[in-house]
N, CA and C atoms as an extended XYZ file, in Angstrom:
582
Properties=species:S:1:pos:R:3:atomname:S:1:resname:S:1:resid:I:1 pbc="F F F"
N       121.963      142.994      106.095 N   MET     1
C       121.450      141.369      105.722 CA  MET     1
C       119.840      141.515      105.169 C   MET     1
N       119.324      140.552      104.458 N   PRO     2
C       118.399      140.427      103.819 CA  PRO     2
C       117.425      139.969      104.809 C   PRO     2
N       116.249      139.885      104.889 N   PRO     3
C       115.418      139.156      106.064 CA  PRO     3
C       115.721      137.726      105.832 C   PRO     3
N       115.227      136.796      106.611 N   SER     4
C       115.009      135.466      106.771 CA  SER     4
C       113.727      135.306      105.793 C   SER     4
N       113.989      133.755      105.478 N   GLU     5
C       112.537      133.451      104.801 CA  GLU     5
C       111.546      133.398      105.711 C   GLU     5
N       111.501      132.821      107.179 N   THR     6
C       110.707      132.792      108.281 CA  THR     6
C       110.387      134.644      108.730 C   THR     6
N       111.039      135.673      108.500 N   GLU     7
C       110.900      137.091      108.492 CA  GLU     7
C       110.033      137.125      107.644 C   GLU     7
N       110.476      137.215      105.962 N   ARG     8
C       109.375      137.476      105.455 CA  ARG     8
C       108.139      136.714      105.104 C   ARG     8
N       107.713      135.780      105.550 N   ASP     9
C       106.631      134.889      105.925 CA  ASP     9
C       105.632      135.455      107.109 C   ASP     9
N       106.392      136.133      108.397 N   LEU    10
C       105.933      136.807      109.149 CA  LEU    10
C       105.241      138.158      108.526 C   LEU    10
N       106.316      138.790      107.675 N   GLN    11
C       105.500      139.932      107.146 CA  GLN    11
C       104.413      139.657      106.218 C   GLN    11
N       104.286      138.624      105.444 N   ARG    12
C       103.194      138.561      104.894 CA  ARG    12
C       102.017      137.887      105.774 C   ARG    12
N       102.364      137.233      106.659 N   LEU    13
C       100.913      136.785      107.670 CA  LEU    13
C       100.375      138.110      108.245 C   LEU    13
N       101.540      139.098      108.670 N   GLU    14
C       101.093      140.544      109.345 CA  GLU    14
C       100.005      140.883      108.271 C   GLU    14
N       100.504      141.059      107.110 N   SER    15
C        99.992      141.992      106.134 CA  SER    15
C        98.366      141.596      105.783 C   SER    15
N        98.324      139.876      105.655 N   GLU    16
C        97.181      139.357      105.472 CA  GLU    16
C        95.895      139.509      106.640 C   GLU    16
N        96.882      139.140      107.853 N   LEU    17
C        95.740      139.500      108.790 CA  LEU    17
C        95.429      140.924      109.011 C   LEU    17
N        96.391      142.208      108.682 N   LYS    18
C        95.606      143.565      108.222 CA  LYS    18
C        94.300      143.257      107.492 C   LYS    18
N        94.725      142.528      106.129 N   ARG    19
C        93.569      142.895      105.064 CA  ARG    19
C        92.640      142.224      105.436 C   ARG    19
N        92.294      140.956      106.492 N   LEU    20
C        91.321      140.500      107.119 CA  LEU    20
C        90.601      141.380      107.852 C   LEU    20
N        91.283      142.140      108.748 N   GLU    21
C        90.710      143.077      109.720 CA  GLU    21
C        90.020      143.981      108.849 C   GLU    21
N        90.758      144.513      107.897 N   ALA    22
C        89.767      145.573      107.088 CA  ALA    22
C        88.444      144.834      106.337 C   ALA    22
N        88.855      143.985      106.021 N   GLU    23
C        87.700      143.249      104.974 CA  GLU    23
C        86.587      142.785      106.197 C   GLU    23
N        86.746      142.530      107.501 N   TYR    24
C        85.782      142.273      108.425 CA  TYR    24
C        84.969      143.661      108.796 C   TYR    24
N        85.825      144.373      108.966 N   ASN    25
C        85.302      145.945      109.428 CA  ASN    25
C        84.576      146.311      107.891 C   ASN    25
N        84.793      146.254      106.802 N   MET    26
C        83.902      146.303      105.670 CA  MET    26
C        82.457      145.702      105.826 C   MET    26
N        82.709      144.238      106.000 N   PHE    27
C        81.520      143.274      106.139 CA  PHE    27
C        80.598      143.989      107.293 C   PHE    27
N        81.225      144.213      108.384 N   PHE    28
C        80.136      144.265      109.480 CA  PHE    28
C        79.299      145.778      109.129 C   PHE    28
N        80.405      146.882      108.709 N   ALA    29
C        79.645      147.982      108.341 CA  ALA    29
C        78.748      147.958      107.079 C   ALA    29
N        78.531      146.800      106.542 N   GLY    30
C        77.865      147.153      105.634 CA  GLY    30
C        78.140      147.169      104.182 C   GLY    30
N        79.453      147.118      103.930 N   ARG    31
C        80.119      147.555      102.628 CA  ARG    31
C        80.259      146.021      101.987 C   ARG    31
N        80.505      144.748      102.608 N   LEU    32
C        80.877      143.562      101.635 CA  LEU    32
C        79.473      142.775      102.004 C   LEU    32
N        79.037      141.778      100.802 N   PRO    33
C        77.624      141.207      101.193 CA  PRO    33
C        77.727      139.990      102.306 C   PRO    33
N        79.141      139.751      102.086 N   ARG    34
C        79.306      138.248      103.284 CA  ARG    34
C        80.627      138.075      103.900 C   ARG    34
N        81.054      137.632      104.542 N   PRO    35
C        81.949      137.338      105.579 CA  PRO    35
C        83.182      136.934      104.916 C   PRO    35
N        84.493      137.637      104.760 N   PRO    36
C        85.653      137.255      104.247 CA  PRO    36
C        86.298      136.070      104.498 C   PRO    36
N        85.554      134.664      103.958 N   TRP    37
C        86.098      133.288      104.458 CA  TRP    37
C        87.334      132.940      103.389 C   TRP    37
N        87.224      133.377      102.706 N   GLU    38
C        88.603      133.037      101.697 CA  GLU    38
C        90.067      133.504      102.540 C   GLU    38
N        90.098      135.021      102.743 N   THR    39
C        91.204      135.764      103.255 CA  THR    39
C        91.004      134.681      104.743 C   THR    39
N        90.217      134.761      105.345 N   ARG    40
C        89.927      133.984      106.736 CA  ARG    40
C        91.053      132.548      106.511 C   ARG    40
N        90.747      131.808      105.522 N   GLY    41
C        90.953      130.561      105.364 CA  GLY    41
C        92.613      130.636      105.266 C   GLY    41
N        92.889      131.516      104.631 N   ARG    42
C        94.298      131.927      104.065 CA  ARG    42
C        95.085      132.345      105.379 C   ARG    42
N        94.761      133.138      105.885 N   VAL    43
C        95.368      133.231      107.358 CA  VAL    43
C        95.481      131.918      108.556 C   VAL    43
N        94.106      131.614      108.316 N   ASP    44
C        94.363      130.431      109.703 CA  ASP    44
C        95.250      129.278      108.845 C   ASP    44
N        95.295      129.117      107.960 N   ALA    45
C        96.041      128.019      107.270 CA  ALA    45
C        97.685      128.635      107.485 C   ALA    45
N        97.972      129.864      107.451 N   MET    46
C        99.461      130.372      107.509 CA  MET    46
C        99.630      130.402      109.385 C   MET    46
N        98.629      130.595      110.367 N   VAL    47
C        98.510      130.527      111.575 CA  VAL    47
C        99.035      129.412      111.845 C   VAL    47
N        98.179      128.150      111.365 N   LYS    48
C        98.352      127.012      111.682 CA  LYS    48
C        99.706      126.147      111.527 C   LYS    48
N       100.436      126.772      110.291 N   GLN    49
C       101.431      126.125      109.882 CA  GLN    49
C       102.642      126.352      110.761 C   GLN    49
N       102.606      127.576      110.740 N   TYR    50
C       103.897      128.180      111.592 CA  TYR    50
C       103.730      127.923      113.347 C   TYR    50
N       102.644      127.624      113.685 N   ASP    51
C       101.945      127.074      115.014 CA  ASP    51
C       103.172      125.743      114.918 C   ASP    51
N       102.785      124.681      114.071 N   ARG    52
C       103.701      123.449      114.192 CA  ARG    52
C       104.718      123.699      113.783 C   ARG    52
N       105.354      124.712      113.276 N   THR    53
C       106.993      124.883      112.726 CA  THR    53
C       107.540      125.196      113.946 C   THR    53
N       109.248      124.911      114.223 N   PRO    54
C       109.591      125.410      115.467 CA  PRO    54
C       110.364      126.544      115.016 C   PRO    54
N       110.206      127.906      115.619 N   ILE    55
C       111.174      128.924      115.320 CA  ILE    55
C       112.229      128.753      116.194 C   ILE    55
N       113.695      129.084      115.819 N   ARG    56
C       114.533      129.280      116.704 CA  ARG    56
C       114.724      130.727      117.074 C   ARG    56
N       114.517      131.404      116.257 N   ASN    57
C       114.715      133.008      116.567 CA  ASN    57
C       113.810      133.331      117.696 C   ASN    57
N       114.486      133.751      118.680 N   THR    58
C       113.272      134.597      119.525 CA  THR    58
C       112.674      135.689      119.053 C   THR    58
N       113.063      136.251      118.490 N   GLY    59
C       112.450      137.363      118.200 CA  GLY    59
C       111.242      137.410      117.034 C   GLY    59
N       111.631      136.379      116.319 N   GLU    60
C       110.576      135.886      115.180 CA  GLU    60
C       109.408      135.005      115.984 C   GLU    60
N       110.094      134.511      117.118 N   ARG    61
C       109.201      133.403      117.576 CA  ARG    61
C       108.093      134.333      118.505 C   ARG    61
N       108.819      135.487      119.224 N   PHE    62
C       107.852      136.550      120.065 CA  PHE    62
C       106.655      137.180      118.740 C   PHE    62
N       107.324      137.737      117.750 N   ARG    63
C       106.557      138.546      116.630 CA  ARG    63
C       105.270      137.176      116.297 C   ARG    63
N       105.719      136.070      116.058 N   PHE    64
C       104.422      135.141      115.572 CA  PHE    64
C       103.309      134.984      116.660 C   PHE    64
N       103.885      134.876      118.227 N   GLU    65
C       103.036      134.500      119.197 CA  GLU    65
C       102.128      135.674      119.291 C   GLU    65
N       102.779      137.046      119.135 N   SER    66
C       101.992      138.370      119.199 CA  SER    66
C       100.702      138.249      118.019 C   SER    66
N       101.461      137.903      116.698 N   LEU    67
C       100.077      137.810      115.621 CA  LEU    67
C        99.759      136.803      115.846 C   LEU    67
N        99.388      135.553      116.442 N   GLN    68
C        98.694      134.480      116.752 CA  GLN    68
C        97.683      134.881      117.916 C   GLN    68
N        98.030      135.514      118.784 N   SER    69
C        97.288      136.025      119.774 CA  SER    69
C        96.400      136.940      119.658 C   SER    69
N        96.886      137.855      118.318 N   ARG    70
C        95.621      138.881      117.780 CA  ARG    70
C        95.135      138.167      117.041 C   ARG    70
N        95.238      137.228      116.446 N   TYR    71
C        94.354      136.598      115.400 CA  TYR    71
C        93.322      136.310      116.217 C   TYR    71
N        93.724      135.217      117.236 N   ALA    72
C        92.634      134.733      118.295 CA  ALA    72
C        91.434      135.386      118.602 C   ALA    72
N        92.217      136.648      119.078 N   ALA    73
C        91.341      137.654      119.971 CA  ALA    73
C        90.320      137.970      118.659 C   ALA    73
N        90.775      138.252      117.632 N   LEU    74
C        89.839      138.739      116.395 CA  LEU    74
C        88.898      138.129      116.198 C   LEU    74
N        89.442      136.894      116.101 N   VAL    75
C        88.427      135.423      115.495 CA  VAL    75
C        87.097      135.478      116.466 C   VAL    75
N        87.542      135.823      117.760 N   GLU    76
C        86.418      135.260      118.701 CA  GLU    76
C        85.592      136.877      118.705 C   GLU    76
N        86.310      137.989      118.478 N   LEU    77
C        85.505      138.923      118.229 CA  LEU    77
C        84.384      138.710      117.163 C   LEU    77
N        84.935      138.507      115.885 N   TRP    78
C        84.056      138.377      114.715 CA  TRP    78
C        83.104      137.240      114.602 C   TRP    78
N        83.391      136.032      115.284 N   ASP    79
C        82.259      134.948      115.756 CA  ASP    79
C        81.323      135.323      116.635 C   ASP    79
N        81.751      136.370      117.582 N   ARG    80
C        80.466      136.673      118.385 CA  ARG    80
C        79.556      137.761      117.524 C   ARG    80
N        80.143      138.589      116.994 N   GLY    81
C        79.330      139.214      115.854 CA  GLY    81
C        78.681      138.595      114.907 C   GLY    81
N        79.257      137.635      114.243 N   LEU    82
C        78.177      137.154      113.217 CA  LEU    82
C        76.980      136.071      114.275 C   LEU    82
N        77.510      135.599      115.306 N   ARG    83
C        76.677      134.998      116.303 CA  ARG    83
C        75.612      135.597      116.444 C   ARG    83
N        75.562      137.091      116.739 N   SER    84
C        74.777      137.955      117.236 CA  SER    84
C        74.153      138.774      115.851 C   SER    84
N        74.514      138.931      114.790 N   ARG    85
C        74.100      138.808      113.688 CA  ARG    85
C        73.055      137.979      113.397 C   ARG    85
N        73.151      136.568      113.391 N   GLU    86
C        72.323      135.591      113.068 CA  GLU    86
C        71.254      135.182      113.775 C   GLU    86
N        71.300      135.757      115.223 N   GLU    87
C        70.228      135.668      116.033 CA  GLU    87
C        69.534      136.683      116.028 C   GLU    87
N        69.737      137.799      115.192 N   GLY    88
C        68.940      139.150      115.272 CA  GLY    88
C        69.084      139.858      116.510 C   GLY    88
N        69.963      139.841      117.302 N   ARG    89
C        70.044      140.545      118.551 CA  ARG    89
C        70.536      142.058      118.060 C   ARG    89
N        70.102      143.016      118.745 N   GLY    90
C        70.635      144.356      118.246 CA  GLY    90
C        71.839      144.652      118.868 C   GLY    90
N        72.475      145.616      118.776 N   GLY    91
C        73.332      146.079      119.415 CA  GLY    91
C        74.870      145.721      118.911 C   GLY    91
N        76.123      146.335      118.895 N   GLY    92
C        77.323      145.799      118.440 CA  GLY    92
C        77.264      145.204      116.922 C   GLY    92
N        77.829      144.020      116.595 N   PHE    93
C        78.002      143.781      115.438 CA  PHE    93
C        76.691      143.133      114.688 C   PHE    93
N        75.572      142.783      115.978 N   GLY    94
C        74.369      142.337      115.379 CA  GLY    94
C        73.363      143.275      114.665 C   GLY    94
N        73.858      144.511      114.582 N   GLN    95
C        72.987      145.276      114.002 CA  GLN    95
C        72.530      145.008      112.583 C   GLN    95
N        71.191      145.185      112.036 N   ALA    96
C        70.797      145.139      110.695 CA  ALA    96
C        71.350      145.676      109.960 C   ALA    96
N        71.485      145.780      108.666 N   ARG    97
C        72.256      146.859      108.119 CA  ARG    97
C        71.185      147.916      107.601 C   ARG    97
N        71.631      149.014      107.604 N   SER    98
C        70.415      150.174      107.740 CA  SER    98
C        71.050      150.889      106.344 C   SER    98
N        70.113      151.604      105.596 N   THR    99
C        70.423      152.513      104.838 CA  THR    99
C        70.620      153.766      105.708 C   THR    99
N        71.805      154.526      104.719 N   PRO   100
C        72.333      155.702      105.480 CA  PRO   100
C        71.120      156.662      105.841 C   PRO   100
N        71.076      157.207      107.040 N   ARG   101
C        69.863      158.232      107.528 CA  ARG   101
C        70.411      159.639      106.917 C   ARG   101
N        69.213      160.489      106.182 N   VAL   102
C        69.366      161.702      105.828 CA  VAL   102
C        69.617      162.730      106.895 C   VAL   102
N        70.748      163.237      107.324 N   PRO   103
C        70.931      164.406      108.010 CA  PRO   103
C        69.602      165.291      108.443 C   PRO   103
N        69.452      165.815      109.628 N   ASP   104
C        68.663      166.715      109.586 CA  ASP   104
C        69.296      168.092      108.951 C   ASP   104
N        68.035      169.037      108.226 N   PRO   105
C        68.577      169.880      107.499 CA  PRO   105
C        69.369      171.112      108.490 C   PRO   105
N        68.690      171.138      109.665 N   LYS   106
C        69.338      172.224      110.226 CA  LYS   106
C        69.371      171.585      111.645 C   LYS   106
N        70.405      171.324      111.946 N   PRO   107
C        70.642      170.486      113.219 CA  PRO   107
C        70.823      171.652      114.177 C   PRO   107
N        70.444      171.159      115.510 N   GLU   108
C        70.204      172.248      116.517 CA  GLU   108
C        71.247      171.793      117.656 C   GLU   108
N        72.167      172.179      117.811 N   GLY   109
C        73.533      171.587      118.835 CA  GLY   109
C        73.881      170.437      118.564 C   GLY   109
N        74.696      169.650      119.426 N   PRO   110
C        75.141      168.166      118.981 CA  PRO   110
C        73.928      167.300      119.036 C   PRO   110
N        74.215      166.342      118.102 N   ARG   111
C        73.064      165.219      118.414 CA  ARG   111
C        73.911      164.312      118.849 C   ARG   111
N        73.795      163.589      120.266 N   VAL   112
C        74.188      162.381      120.747 CA  VAL   112
C        73.566      160.911      119.994 C   VAL   112
N        74.803      160.611      119.644 N   VAL   113
C        74.408      159.205      119.116 CA  VAL   113
C        74.923      158.063      120.002 C   VAL   113
N        75.402      157.904      120.958 N   HIS   114
C        75.596      156.832      121.916 CA  HIS   114
C        76.573      157.312      123.073 C   HIS   114
N        76.168      156.748      124.276 N   VAL   115
C        77.006      157.088      125.274 CA  VAL   115
C        77.411      155.670      126.076 C   VAL   115
N        78.497      155.226      126.630 N   SER   116
C        78.641      154.022      127.396 CA  SER   116
C        79.932      154.189      128.501 C   SER   116
N        79.314      153.570      129.691 N   THR   117
C        80.706      153.698      130.489 CA  THR   117
C        81.032      152.657      130.870 C   THR   117
N        82.603      152.866      131.303 N   PHE   118
C        83.498      151.828      131.310 CA  PHE   118
C        84.362      152.045      132.776 C   PHE   118
N        84.552      150.627      133.465 N   LYS   119
C        85.451      150.337      134.532 CA  LYS   119
C        86.576      149.612      134.210 C   LYS   119
N        86.389      148.559      133.220 N   ASP   120
C        87.917      147.989      132.532 CA  ASP   120
C        87.040      147.452      131.494 C   ASP   120
N        87.479      147.886      130.069 N   PRO   121
C        86.829      147.842      128.634 CA  PRO   121
C        87.307      146.542      128.108 C   PRO   121
N        88.377      146.059      128.395 N   MET   122
C        88.691      144.684      128.388 CA  MET   122
C        87.803      143.486      128.812 C   MET   122
N        86.949      144.081      129.968 N   GLN   123
C        86.160      142.921      130.395 CA  GLN   123
C        84.390      143.126      130.290 C   GLN   123
N        84.603      144.118      129.258 N   GLU   124
C        83.113      144.942      129.056 CA  GLU   124
C        82.905      144.791      127.270 C   GLU   124
N        83.472      144.027      126.806 N   MET   125
C        83.627      143.635      125.244 CA  MET   125
C        82.442      144.026      124.485 C   MET   125
N        81.314      143.564      124.900 N   ASP   126
C        80.107      143.828      124.429 CA  ASP   126
C        79.564      145.272      124.638 C   ASP   126
N        80.165      146.108      125.323 N   LYS   127
C        79.635      147.258      125.322 CA  LYS   127
C        80.519      148.480      124.458 C   LYS   127
N        81.926      147.666      124.452 N   LEU   128
C        82.996      148.320      123.241 CA  LEU   128
C        82.746      148.111      122.256 C   LEU   128
N        82.284      146.709      121.842 N   HIS   129
C        81.604      146.808      120.191 CA  HIS   129
C        80.572      147.229      119.992 C   HIS   129
N        79.444      147.690      121.155 N   THR   130
C        78.226      148.487      120.688 CA  THR   130
C        78.710      150.120      120.427 C   THR   130
N        79.800      150.888      121.394 N   LEU   131
C        80.550      151.972      121.082 CA  LEU   131
C        80.874      151.988      119.771 C   LEU   131
N        81.724      151.100      119.681 N   TYR   132
C        82.625      150.979      117.677 CA  TYR   132
C        81.464      151.209      117.079 C   TYR   132
N        80.797      150.416      117.314 N   GLU   133
C        79.725      150.041      116.028 CA  GLU   133
C        78.884      151.341      115.612 C   GLU   133
N        78.657      152.305      117.052 N   SER   134
C        77.993      153.353      116.847 CA  SER   134
C        78.616      154.639      116.358 C   SER   134
N        80.658      154.540      116.599 N   LEU   135
C        80.970      155.692      116.153 CA  LEU   135
C        81.342      155.259      114.346 C   LEU   135
N        81.277      154.121      114.010 N   VAL   136
C        81.773      153.744      112.944 CA  VAL   136
C        80.109      154.249      112.092 C   VAL   136
N        78.995      153.803      112.568 N   GLU   137
C        77.799      154.351      111.966 CA  GLU   137
C        78.094      155.903      111.642 C   GLU   137
N        78.200      156.544      112.667 N   ALA   138
C        78.199      157.944      112.934 CA  ALA   138
C        79.298      158.828      111.686 C   ALA   138
N        80.422      157.889      111.906 N   ARG   139
C        81.323      158.520      110.824 CA  ARG   139
C        80.823      158.103      109.516 C   ARG   139
N        80.356      157.202      109.122 N   ARG   140
C        79.755      156.510      107.719 CA  ARG   140
C        78.872      157.942      107.338 C   ARG   140
N        77.912      158.278      107.825 N   GLU   141
C        76.995      159.310      107.751 CA  GLU   141
C        77.437      160.780      107.195 C   GLU   141
N        78.662      160.926      108.162 N   VAL   142
C        79.115      162.104      107.748 CA  VAL   142
C        80.488      161.904      106.446 C   VAL   142
N        80.563      160.750      106.099 N   GLY   143
C        81.308      160.379      104.963 CA  GLY   143
C        82.912      160.464      105.611 C   GLY   143
N        83.294      159.936      106.427 N   GLU   144
C        84.405      159.603      107.325 CA  GLU   144
C        84.551      158.367      107.131 C   GLU   144
N        85.898      157.709      107.244 N   ASP   145
C        86.194      156.692      107.078 CA  ASP   145
C        86.219      155.672      108.490 C   ASP   145
N        86.367      154.394      108.679 N   ALA   146
C        86.095      153.865      110.121 CA  ALA   146
C        87.456      153.773      110.624 C   ALA   146
N        87.877      153.813      111.685 N   VAL   147
C        88.737      153.440      112.128 CA  VAL   147
C        89.021      151.830      112.610 C   VAL   147
N        89.846      151.424      112.428 N   PRO   148
C        90.199      149.874      113.035 CA  PRO   148
C        90.256      149.744      114.294 C   PRO   148
N        89.388      148.614      114.493 N   PHE   149
C        89.105      148.544      116.067 CA  PHE   149
C        89.772      148.087      116.747 C   PHE   149
N        90.964      147.743      116.283 N   HIS   150
C        92.006      147.738      117.525 CA  HIS   150
C        92.735      149.036      118.138 C   HIS   150
N        92.600      149.865      116.742 N   LYS   151
C        93.501      151.206      117.426 CA  LYS   151
C        92.045      151.879      118.458 C   LYS   151
N        90.751      151.707      117.819 N   PHE   152
C        89.836      152.195      119.054 CA  PHE   152
C        90.088      151.725      120.345 C   PHE   152
N        89.814      150.072      120.060 N   ALA   153
C        89.846      149.820      121.497 CA  ALA   153
C        91.155      150.216      122.577 C   ALA   153
N        92.568      150.101      122.021 N   GLU   154
C        93.505      150.801      122.593 CA  GLU   154
C        93.265      152.249      123.333 C   GLU   154
N        92.847      152.868      122.046 N   LEU   155
C        92.066      154.420      122.768 CA  LEU   155
C        91.507      154.802      123.735 C   LEU   155
N        90.415      153.749      124.157 N   VAL   156
C        89.421      153.547      125.082 CA  VAL   156
C        90.161      153.054      126.078 C   VAL   156
N        91.232      151.868      126.118 N   LYS   157
C        91.526      151.490      127.068 CA  LYS   157
C        92.444      152.303      127.735 C   LYS   157
N        93.476      153.157      127.068 N   GLY   158
C        94.450      154.469      127.539 CA  GLY   158
C        93.546      155.067      128.302 C   GLY   158
N        92.451      155.877      127.802 N   GLN   159
C        91.400      156.491      128.690 CA  GLN   159
C        91.028      156.342      129.827 C   GLN   159
N        90.791      154.969      129.671 N   VAL   160
C        90.019      154.415      130.886 CA  VAL   160
C        91.493      154.314      132.103 C   VAL   160
N        92.589      153.896      131.618 N   LYS   161
C        93.575      153.688      132.619 CA  LYS   161
C        93.913      155.110      133.333 C   LYS   161
N        93.715      155.952      132.465 N   LYS   162
C        94.690      157.273      132.543 CA  LYS   162
C        93.247      157.954      133.676 C   LYS   162
N        92.234      157.964      133.353 N   LEU   163
C        91.355      158.585      134.075 CA  LEU   163
C        91.134      158.136      135.651 C   LEU   163
N        91.150      156.543      135.539 N   THR   164
C        90.854      155.783      136.889 CA  THR   164
C        92.281      155.630      137.499 C   THR   164
N        93.287      156.116      137.089 N   ALA   165
C        94.611      156.269      137.738 CA  ALA   165
C        94.308      157.553      138.578 C   ALA   165
N        93.681      158.724      137.834 N   ALA   166
C        93.389      159.947      138.256 CA  ALA   166
C        92.191      160.003      139.505 C   ALA   166
N        91.932      158.725      139.550 N   GLY   167
C        90.866      158.848      140.523 CA  GLY   167
C        89.143      158.508      140.444 C   GLY   167
N        89.061      158.576      139.096 N   SER   168
C        87.702      158.161      138.596 CA  SER   168
C        86.945      156.482      138.989 C   SER   168
N        85.993      156.437      139.035 N   ASP   169
C        85.269      155.286      139.176 CA  ASP   169
C        85.215      154.395      138.123 C   ASP   169
N        84.399      155.567      136.993 N   GLU   170
C        84.131      155.414      135.354 CA  GLU   170
C        84.563      156.008      134.632 C   GLU   170
N        84.822      155.546      133.470 N   VAL   171
C        84.690      156.701      132.193 CA  VAL   171
C        83.554      156.748      131.457 C   VAL   171
N        82.908      157.740      130.792 N   ALA   172
C        82.479      157.950      130.234 CA  ALA   172
C        82.362      158.292      128.742 C   ALA   172
N        81.964      157.454      127.740 N   PHE   173
C        82.207      157.663      126.154 CA  PHE   173
C        81.116      158.335      125.883 C   PHE   173
N        81.294      159.015      125.071 N   ARG   174
C        80.093      159.926      123.888 CA  ARG   174
C        80.655      159.608      122.712 C   ARG   174
N        79.475      159.159      121.958 N   VAL   175
C        79.560      159.748      120.081 CA  VAL   175
C        78.706      160.911      119.697 C   VAL   175
N        78.789      161.826      119.533 N   SER   176
C        78.111      162.953      118.918 CA  SER   176
C        78.219      163.454      117.437 C   SER   176
N        77.472      164.058      117.327 N   VAL   177
C        77.287      164.957      115.665 CA  VAL   177
C        77.071      166.165      115.757 C   VAL   177
N        77.899      167.206      115.572 N   LYS   178
C        77.511      168.354      114.949 CA  LYS   178
C        77.845      168.799      113.974 C   LYS   178
N        77.234      169.589      113.343 N   ASP   179
C        77.885      170.254      112.147 CA  ASP   179
C        78.522      169.484      110.849 C   ASP   179
N        78.002      168.049      110.924 N   GLY   180
C        78.447      167.502      109.881 CA  GLY   180
C        79.865      167.162      110.351 C   GLY   180
N        80.335      166.892      111.771 N   LYS   181
C        81.434      166.367      112.025 CA  LYS   181
C        81.150      165.295      113.558 C   LYS   181
N        81.795      164.391      113.588 N   VAL   182
C        81.730      163.338      114.537 CA  VAL   182
C        82.346      163.739      115.734 C   VAL   182
N        82.293      163.550      117.325 N   ALA   183
C        83.011      163.999      118.215 CA  ALA   183
C        83.080      162.652      119.115 C   ALA   183
N        84.255      162.338      119.268 N   PHE   184
C        84.081      161.214      120.429 CA  PHE   184
C        85.087      161.986      121.806 C   PHE   184
N        84.286      161.757      122.830 N   THR   185
C        84.848      162.452      123.897 CA  THR   185
C        84.760      161.457      125.060 C   THR   185
N        85.501      161.530      126.299 N   SER   186
C        85.467      160.816      126.906 CA  SER   186
C        85.174      161.925      128.490 C   SER   186
N        85.008      161.272      129.630 N   LYS   187
C        84.706      162.160      130.677 CA  LYS   187
C        84.802      161.066      131.954 C   LYS   187
N        85.824      161.728      132.910 N   ALA   188
C        85.882      161.056      134.355 CA  ALA   188
C        84.453      160.987      134.853 C   ALA   188
N        84.230      159.649      135.572 N   MET   189
C        83.096      159.600      136.814 CA  MET   189
C        83.158      159.369      137.750 C   MET   189
N        82.570      159.745      138.680 N   LYS   190
C        82.776      159.371      140.313 CA  LYS   190
C        81.243      159.186      140.659 C   LYS   190
N        81.262      157.920      141.265 N   THR   191
C        79.824      157.336      141.265 CA  THR   191
C        79.638      157.651      142.953 C   THR   191
N        80.859      157.264      143.918 N   ASP   192
C        80.607      157.262      145.293 CA  ASP   192
C        79.989      158.600      146.023 C   ASP   192
N        79.770      159.735      145.105 N   GLY   193
C        79.779      161.068      146.119 CA  GLY   193
C        77.916      161.283      145.484 C   GLY   193
N        77.406      160.544      144.599 N   GLU   194
C        76.246      160.646      144.346 CA  GLU   194
C        75.366      159.944      145.225 C   GLU   194
């Protein structure tokens, strides 16, 4: 059975949203000179159109609502990053574009780029963005591609959930570079015994 017109439109919306997320990642990583306003306008118009259209199929309605909430979360993230950049605040998306650093000729052991601890990453979004940006920057330095933010956030959230369920108070994440490779590690932390 061929997909319905609504299903085709939702597939198009999903692919446009992925494209928009990739373009924002490139902008914040310094690969695009300005934010992707045209793509965002297209996605925004599609979301608004379907928000006003009744969708009778429960599966299609659920899929649209999932895409809509993901878009809303990403818009909030992007707007906060743009605001931070415009205000000249450091950290997260607000970091000014920098020229790639030349790696040390002979690194001695791992170079720690960033360390953050989390109890609940979804309540500590500023720290999560800062950690993400440090990982993106470290990967760019060694010639690796950036990881999409939503996958990164899911990984951090999953590790925190797993390690706190095992009895940790907090989970520390570390971004380091050694021998031209980026390492992203997590470690359970106990605060009551200190």
